[in-house]
C-alpha positions as CSV (number, residue, x, y, z in Angstrom):
1,M,57.4,36.8,55.1
2,L,61.2,36.6,55.5
3,A,60.7,36.6,59.3
4,L,58.2,33.8,59.1
5,L,60.5,31.9,56.8
6,T,63.4,32.3,59.4
7,I,61.2,31.0,62.2
8,A,60.1,28.0,60.1
9,I,63.7,27.1,59.2
10,A,64.7,27.5,62.9
11,V,62.0,25.0,64.0
12,I,62.8,22.5,61.3
13,S,66.6,22.8,61.7
14,T,66.2,22.0,65.4
15,G,64.9,18.6,64.5
16,F,67.9,17.6,62.4
17,G,70.7,15.6,64.1
18,P,71.7,12.1,65.0
19,V,68.3,11.8,66.7
20,P,65.7,13.2,64.3
21,I,62.8,15.0,65.9
22,D,59.6,16.2,64.1
23,P,58.9,19.9,64.0
24,L,55.7,19.7,66.0
25,T,57.5,18.1,68.9
26,V,60.2,20.8,68.7
27,F,57.6,23.5,68.7
28,L,55.8,22.0,71.7
29,I,59.0,21.5,73.7
30,V,60.1,25.1,73.1
31,S,56.7,26.5,73.8
32,R,56.5,24.6,77.1
33,R,59.9,25.8,78.1
34,L,59.3,29.4,77.2
35,V,55.7,30.1,78.2
36,G,54.8,27.1,80.3
37,Q,52.2,25.9,77.7
38,P,50.2,23.0,79.3
39,V,51.0,20.1,77.0
40,D,50.9,16.5,77.8
41,A,54.6,15.4,77.3
42,Y,54.5,12.4,75.0
43,W,58.2,12.7,74.5
44,S,61.0,11.5,76.8
45,D,63.2,13.6,79.1
46,A,66.1,12.7,76.8
47,I,64.3,14.3,73.8
48,D,63.5,17.3,75.9
49,A,67.2,17.7,76.8
50,I,68.4,17.2,73.3
51,V,66.1,20.0,72.0
52,W,66.4,22.5,74.8
53,I,70.0,22.0,76.0
54,T,71.8,20.9,72.9
55,R,70.1,22.2,69.8
56,V,68.1,25.4,70.7
57,P,71.2,27.3,71.9
58,R,73.1,26.7,68.6
59,V,70.0,27.6,66.6
60,L,69.6,30.8,68.5
61,M,73.3,31.5,68.0
62,A,73.0,30.9,64.3
63,I,70.1,33.4,64.2
64,A,72.1,36.0,66.1
65,V,75.3,35.6,64.2
66,G,73.8,35.3,60.8
67,S,71.5,38.3,61.2
68,S,74.2,40.5,62.7
69,L,76.9,39.7,60.2
70,A,74.5,40.3,57.3
71,M,73.4,43.7,58.7
72,A,77.0,44.6,59.4
73,G,77.9,43.8,55.8
74,A,75.0,45.9,54.4
75,A,75.9,48.9,56.6
76,L,79.6,48.7,55.7
77,Q,78.8,48.5,52.0
78,A,76.8,51.7,52.3
79,M,79.4,53.5,54.4
80,V,82.2,52.9,51.9
81,R,80.0,52.9,48.8
82,N,81.5,49.6,47.7
83,P,79.4,46.4,47.1
84,L,82.4,44.2,47.9
85,A,82.8,45.6,51.4
86,D,82.2,43.3,54.4
87,P,83.7,42.7,57.9
88,Y,86.5,40.6,56.4
89,V,87.5,43.1,53.6
90,L,87.6,46.0,56.1
91,G,89.7,44.0,58.6
92,V,87.1,44.0,61.3
93,S,86.9,40.2,61.5
94,S,90.7,39.8,61.4
95,G,91.0,42.2,64.3
96,A,88.4,40.4,66.3
97,S,90.1,37.1,65.5
98,T,93.5,38.4,66.7
99,G,92.0,39.6,70.0
100,A,90.2,36.3,70.6
101,A,93.4,34.3,69.7
102,L,95.3,36.5,72.2
103,A,92.7,35.7,74.8
104,I,92.9,31.9,74.1
105,T,96.7,31.5,73.8
106,V,98.0,34.2,76.3
107,L,95.3,35.4,78.6
108,A,93.5,32.1,79.2
109,G,91.9,31.9,82.7
110,V,92.6,35.6,83.5
111,G,89.3,37.4,82.8
112,G,86.5,34.9,83.3
113,A,83.8,33.9,80.9
114,F,83.6,37.2,79.1
115,L,87.3,37.6,78.4
116,L,86.9,36.2,74.9
117,P,84.1,38.6,73.7
118,A,85.9,41.6,75.4
119,A,89.2,40.7,73.6
120,A,87.4,40.2,70.3
121,F,85.6,43.5,70.6
122,T,88.8,45.3,71.5
123,G,90.6,43.8,68.5
124,A,87.8,44.8,66.2
125,V,87.8,48.4,67.4
126,V,91.6,48.6,67.1
127,S,91.5,47.2,63.6
128,I,88.8,49.7,62.4
129,L,90.7,52.6,64.0
130,M,93.8,51.5,62.1
131,V,91.9,51.3,58.8
132,L,90.5,54.8,59.4
133,A,93.9,56.2,60.3
134,I,95.6,54.6,57.2
135,G,92.7,55.6,54.9
136,G,92.9,59.1,56.1
137,R,90.4,61.9,55.7
138,A,90.6,61.5,52.0
139,A,88.7,58.2,52.5
140,G,85.6,60.4,52.7
141,S,85.9,61.4,49.1
142,S,87.5,58.1,47.9
143,P,86.0,55.2,49.9
144,F,88.1,52.7,47.8
145,R,91.0,53.7,50.0
146,L,89.2,52.3,53.0
147,I,89.0,48.9,51.2
148,L,92.7,48.9,50.4
149,A,93.5,50.0,54.0
150,G,91.2,47.3,55.4
151,M,92.8,44.6,53.2
152,A,96.3,45.7,54.4
153,V,95.3,45.7,58.1
154,G,93.5,42.4,57.7
155,Y,96.5,40.7,56.2
156,A,98.8,42.1,59.0
157,L,96.4,41.0,61.8
158,S,96.0,37.5,60.2
159,S,99.8,37.3,60.4
160,V,99.7,38.2,64.1
161,T,97.1,35.5,64.7
162,S,99.3,32.9,62.9
163,F,102.2,34.0,65.1
164,L,100.2,33.6,68.3
165,I,99.3,30.1,67.2
166,F,102.9,29.2,66.3
167,A,104.3,30.7,69.5
168,S,101.7,29.1,71.9
169,D,103.2,26.5,74.3
170,S,99.8,24.7,74.5
171,P,98.9,22.4,71.6
172,E,95.3,22.3,72.9
173,A,95.1,26.1,72.8
174,S,96.5,26.1,69.3
175,R,94.0,23.5,68.1
176,S,91.2,25.5,69.7
177,V,92.2,28.7,67.9
178,M,92.5,26.9,64.6
179,F,89.1,25.3,64.8
180,W,87.6,28.5,66.2
181,L,89.0,30.5,63.3
182,L,87.0,28.3,60.9
183,G,83.8,29.1,62.8
184,S,81.7,26.7,64.8
185,L,78.4,26.6,66.7
186,A,79.1,23.3,68.4
187,N,80.2,24.5,71.8
188,V,77.9,27.5,72.4
189,H,76.5,28.0,75.9
190,W,73.5,30.0,77.2
191,P,75.4,33.0,78.6
192,M,77.1,33.6,75.2
193,V,73.9,33.0,73.4
194,Q,72.1,35.6,75.5
195,L,74.8,38.1,74.9
196,C,74.8,37.6,71.2
197,L,71.0,37.7,71.0
198,A,71.0,41.0,73.0
199,V,73.7,42.5,70.7
200,A,71.8,41.3,67.6
201,A,68.6,42.9,68.8
202,L,70.5,46.1,69.5
203,A,72.0,46.0,66.0
204,V,68.5,45.7,64.4
205,V,67.2,48.7,66.4
206,V,70.2,51.0,66.0
207,L,71.0,50.3,62.4
208,T,67.4,50.5,61.4
209,L,67.1,53.9,63.1
210,A,70.3,54.9,61.3
211,S,68.9,53.8,57.9
212,G,68.5,57.4,56.8
213,W,72.1,58.1,57.5
214,L,73.2,55.0,55.6
215,D,71.0,56.0,52.6
216,A,72.7,59.4,52.7
217,L,76.2,57.9,52.9
218,A,75.5,55.5,50.1
219,A,74.5,58.5,47.9
220,G,77.9,60.2,48.4
221,D,79.4,62.6,50.9
222,D,78.2,65.7,49.0
223,T,74.7,64.5,49.1
224,A,75.0,63.5,52.8
225,M,76.3,67.0,53.7
226,A,73.4,68.5,51.7
227,L,71.0,66.4,53.8
228,G,72.6,67.5,57.1
229,V,74.6,64.4,57.7
230,H,78.3,64.8,58.6
231,P,80.0,62.1,56.6
232,L,83.2,61.5,58.5
233,R,81.7,61.7,62.0
234,T,78.7,59.5,61.0
235,R,80.9,57.0,59.3
236,L,83.3,56.8,62.3
237,T,80.4,56.3,64.8
238,L,78.7,53.6,62.7
239,M,82.0,51.8,62.0
240,I,82.7,51.6,65.8
241,F,79.2,50.3,66.4
242,V,79.6,47.7,63.6
243,S,82.9,46.7,65.2
244,L,81.0,46.0,68.4
245,I,78.6,43.8,66.6
246,V,81.3,41.8,64.7
247,G,83.6,41.5,67.7
248,V,80.9,39.9,69.8
249,M,79.7,37.6,67.0
250,V,83.2,36.4,66.2
251,A,83.8,35.8,69.9
252,G,80.7,33.7,70.1
253,A,81.0,31.6,66.9
254,G,84.4,32.2,65.4
255,S,85.2,33.6,61.9
256,I,82.3,32.9,59.5
257,G,82.9,34.3,56.1
258,F,80.7,35.4,53.2
259,V,77.5,36.0,55.2
260,G,78.2,39.8,55.4
261,L,79.2,39.9,51.7
262,I,76.6,37.7,49.9
263,V,73.4,38.2,51.9
264,P,73.0,42.0,51.5
265,H,73.1,41.5,47.7
266,M,70.4,38.8,48.0
267,A,68.3,41.2,50.1
268,R,68.7,44.1,47.6
269,A,67.4,41.8,44.9
270,L,64.2,41.3,47.0
271,V,63.5,44.7,48.6
272,G,65.7,47.3,46.9
273,T,68.3,49.6,48.3
274,R,66.4,51.6,50.9
275,H,68.1,50.6,54.2
276,R,64.9,50.8,56.2
277,L,63.8,47.6,54.4
278,L,67.3,46.3,53.4
279,L,68.6,45.9,56.9
280,P,65.7,43.8,58.4
281,A,65.6,41.8,55.1
282,S,69.4,41.2,55.4
283,A,68.9,40.1,59.0
284,C,66.3,37.5,58.2
285,L,68.2,36.2,55.2
286,G,71.4,36.0,57.1
287,A,69.8,34.1,59.9
288,S,68.2,31.7,57.4
289,F,71.4,31.2,55.5
290,L,73.4,30.3,58.6
291,L,70.7,28.0,59.9
292,V,70.8,26.0,56.7
293,A,74.6,26.0,56.7
294,D,74.6,24.7,60.3
295,V,72.3,21.9,59.3
296,G,74.8,21.0,56.5
297,A,77.7,21.2,58.9
298,R,76.0,18.7,61.2
299,M,74.6,16.3,58.7
300,L,76.9,16.0,55.7
301,F,79.5,13.7,57.3
302,P,78.0,12.3,60.5
303,P,79.2,11.8,63.2
304,A,81.9,14.3,62.4
305,E,81.0,18.0,62.1
306,I,82.3,20.4,59.5
307,A,83.4,23.8,60.6
308,I,80.6,26.1,59.5
309,G,83.0,28.7,58.0
310,V,84.2,26.1,55.5
311,L,80.6,25.4,54.4
312,T,79.7,29.1,54.1
313,G,82.8,29.6,52.0
314,V,82.0,26.7,49.7
315,V,78.5,27.9,49.2
316,G,79.1,31.6,49.3
317,A,81.9,31.9,46.7
318,P,79.8,30.4,43.8
319,L,76.8,32.5,44.8
320,M,78.9,35.6,44.8
321,L,80.2,34.9,41.3
322,L,76.7,34.2,40.1
323,L,75.4,37.5,41.5
324,L,78.3,39.4,39.9
325,R,77.6,37.8,36.6
326,K,73.9,38.4,36.8
327,T,74.4,42.1,37.6
328,G,76.9,42.5,34.7
329,Q,79.9,43.1,36.8
330,L,81.7,39.9,35.7
331,T,81.6,40.2,31.9
332,N,84.3,40.1,29.2
């Protein structure tokens, strides 16, 4: 049902914009493009171009980014046994942002189209390795140390990103980094969309296959060892994989907050804590959440477009407080 809901929201959201297009026309245009469905085109070439060239790539990017960040958040919360863990709290997003800012301000034009995702991934991996090094082996018995280490690394890398913006000789590059840090789906292109979709599909498969490991880690290291799961090695392997996911998504759409934090809690309320169901549910809810947020970013103040990270923050913060209050974690 969540998957069908995501597909419906994707079709409907594609029709929103300065030129409104009804969902049936959107569905027929996409079907004709994908499978060559023989349909008499009652729409103009301009409508066809708006749907396929302008709107479909950003809708697919929203699906890839939203689902990936939500799954990454759910996995990290299990690995460190803390419901407040997400790619931001553990410094992964900050590391990816620093790598991408370095690529934009210093290495522009050096590595081609895939320099940005490569730099963001490298920054994400370096940040998570720093968190693990600072947290130390004791983090296995006290995951809260990973949270503290992640916050410290995140603040440090955010300072590095700010310095790169300040030191840049190109005002255009600085503006690009600033807007990109707030998150945007406005300038996506098909090669990046295809890369993010491939990584999102890989994330669904790998993390779902690792759902038993995540269940064991969420139950505690002693329980994990009793079940034959090596906590430190498994945690390190999964954190590096999550860094790959976050690095690529941050490179494609910038820093988009609260998706990895709020969506896993919504999924748990629907399907429970077993990661075999929690991860696919988080993926569908994350994609739906970001699709709706993207519609808001496009339509609230036309013709201007709000950075999608601003909108997810405005919506996500009250939702998080509501969930904390509902679960009894924010009481006097």
